[in-house]
C-alpha positions as CSV (number, residue, x, y, z in Angstrom):
1,M,1.1,103.6,36.7
2,K,2.7,100.4,35.3
3,Q,1.8,99.8,31.9
4,Y,2.4,96.0,30.9
5,R,-0.1,95.4,27.2
6,I,-0.8,92.5,28.9
7,L,-3.2,91.7,26.6
8,P,-1.8,92.8,23.0
9,M,1.7,91.1,23.9
10,A,-0.5,88.2,24.9
11,I,-2.0,88.2,21.2
12,V,1.5,89.1,20.0
13,G,3.0,85.2,20.9
14,I,-0.5,83.4,20.4
15,I,0.0,84.7,16.4
16,V,4.0,84.1,16.6
17,L,3.4,80.3,18.4
18,A,0.0,79.7,15.8
19,I,2.6,80.5,12.8
20,D,5.6,78.3,14.0
21,Q,3.2,75.2,15.0
22,L,1.0,75.7,12.0
23,T,4.1,75.6,10.0
24,K,6.0,72.8,11.3
25,F,2.7,70.8,11.0
26,L,2.3,71.5,7.0
27,V,5.8,70.6,6.8
28,A,5.6,67.2,8.8
29,T,2.7,66.3,7.2
30,Q,3.2,67.3,3.5
31,M,6.9,66.7,2.9
32,S,8.8,63.8,3.3
33,L,12.2,64.2,5.8
34,G,15.0,65.7,3.4
35,E,12.4,66.8,0.4
36,S,13.4,70.7,-0.3
37,I,11.7,72.9,-2.5
38,P,12.9,75.9,-4.2
39,V,12.0,79.5,-3.5
40,I,14.2,81.8,-4.3
41,G,16.3,79.1,-6.2
42,E,19.7,77.9,-4.0
43,Y,19.5,80.9,-1.6
44,L,16.4,79.7,-0.2
45,K,14.7,76.7,0.3
46,I,11.8,75.0,2.3
47,T,13.4,71.9,3.2
48,S,12.3,69.4,5.6
49,H,14.8,68.5,8.7
50,R,14.2,66.9,12.2
51,N,16.6,68.4,14.8
52,S,17.1,66.6,18.3
53,G,19.7,69.3,19.3
54,A,20.0,72.8,19.7
55,A,21.4,75.2,16.6
56,W,23.9,73.7,14.8
57,G,22.8,70.1,16.2
58,M,24.2,70.4,19.5
59,F,23.6,68.4,22.7
60,E,21.4,66.1,20.2
61,G,18.9,64.0,22.3
62,R,19.6,65.5,25.7
63,M,15.9,66.4,25.8
64,L,16.0,66.3,29.7
65,F,18.4,69.2,29.4
66,F,15.8,71.4,27.2
67,Y,13.1,70.6,29.1
68,I,14.6,72.0,32.5
69,I,16.4,74.9,30.5
70,T,13.2,76.1,28.5
71,V,11.0,75.9,31.8
72,A,13.9,78.2,33.9
73,V,14.3,80.2,30.8
74,L,10.1,81.2,30.9
75,V,10.1,81.5,34.3
76,F,12.9,83.8,34.2
77,L,11.3,85.6,31.2
78,I,8.0,85.8,33.3
79,Y,9.5,87.5,35.9
80,F,12.1,89.9,34.1
81,Y,8.7,91.4,32.4
82,K,7.3,91.8,35.4
83,T,10.2,93.4,37.3
84,E,11.4,95.4,34.0
85,A,9.5,95.6,31.2
86,K,7.0,98.1,32.7
87,N,6.1,101.0,30.4
88,N,8.3,100.0,28.4
89,L,6.9,98.3,25.0
90,L,10.5,97.6,23.1
91,M,11.4,95.8,25.8
92,Q,7.6,93.8,25.7
93,V,7.7,92.9,22.6
94,G,11.5,91.4,22.9
95,I,10.2,89.1,25.6
96,T,7.1,88.1,24.2
97,L,9.1,86.9,21.2
98,L,11.5,84.7,23.2
99,M,8.5,83.2,24.9
100,A,6.6,82.9,21.8
101,G,9.9,81.2,20.6
102,A,10.9,79.0,23.2
103,L,7.6,77.7,23.8
104,G,7.6,76.7,19.7
105,N,10.2,74.7,19.8
106,F,9.3,73.2,24.1
107,I,5.9,72.2,22.3
108,D,7.8,70.0,19.3
109,R,10.5,68.5,21.8
110,L,7.4,67.4,24.4
111,L,5.2,65.6,21.6
112,F,8.1,64.5,19.4
113,Q,11.5,64.6,21.0
114,E,12.6,66.6,17.7
115,V,12.1,70.4,16.5
116,V,10.8,70.3,13.0
117,D,12.9,72.6,10.7
118,F,12.6,73.6,6.9
119,V,14.1,77.6,6.3
120,D,17.2,76.4,4.4
121,V,19.0,79.9,3.2
122,L,22.6,79.8,1.4
123,I,24.4,83.2,2.6
124,I,26.8,83.6,-0.3
125,N,29.1,80.5,-0.1
126,Y,27.7,79.7,3.5
127,D,24.7,77.2,3.9
128,F,23.3,78.1,6.9
129,P,21.5,75.6,9.7
130,I,17.8,75.0,9.2
131,F,15.4,77.1,11.0
132,N,11.7,77.3,12.1
133,V,9.6,80.3,12.7
134,A,10.5,79.7,16.8
135,D,14.1,80.5,16.1
136,S,13.6,83.4,14.2
137,A,11.2,84.6,16.8
138,L,14.0,84.0,19.7
139,T,16.5,85.6,17.4
140,V,14.3,88.6,16.9
141,G,13.5,88.9,20.3
142,V,17.2,89.0,21.3
143,I,18.4,91.6,19.0
144,I,15.7,93.9,20.0
145,L,16.4,93.0,23.8
146,L,19.7,93.7,22.9
147,I,19.2,97.0,20.9
148,E,16.8,98.1,24.5
149,V,19.6,97.7,26.8
150,F,22.7,98.9,24.4
151,I,21.3,101.7,22.2
152,T,18.4,103.0,23.2
153,G,18.7,103.3,27.0
154,R,19.8,100.4,29.1
155,G,16.4,98.9,29.4
156,K,15.0,102.3,31.1
157,N,11.0,102.1,31.3
158,K,9.6,104.2,28.7
159,K,5.5,105.2,28.0
């Protein structure tokens, strides 16, 4: 019997999406653009930033491109979930995080034509690009899928 765990995954996705949208709303409404609040000295700050591109500002201002890519990715993830993730909890969680992250940034792009970023990290002497909860969900989702595919068994169905 196929086990998709749709309800638990929907709950996880909705929680991640809600946290993403709430944090972005708080930053956008409570902080001035460019304002920074230190959390752990210079190593972790909440910095109000906007990005009309992708990671590291790539493809800045190309909203139609982002709309098409996001819809295509979401359709692919739904298909992949239905065909490859049955009985595989790790894969289902990874796909759910990817979908929640993609939707979080898609909502920003649709409503504001830019994404609200705010997590500002300094790693040794490297000032990492500012990111948000949706970006984190995307990254963790990719890592989970890579672990599942390359380390635990190439995504074979598991109970």
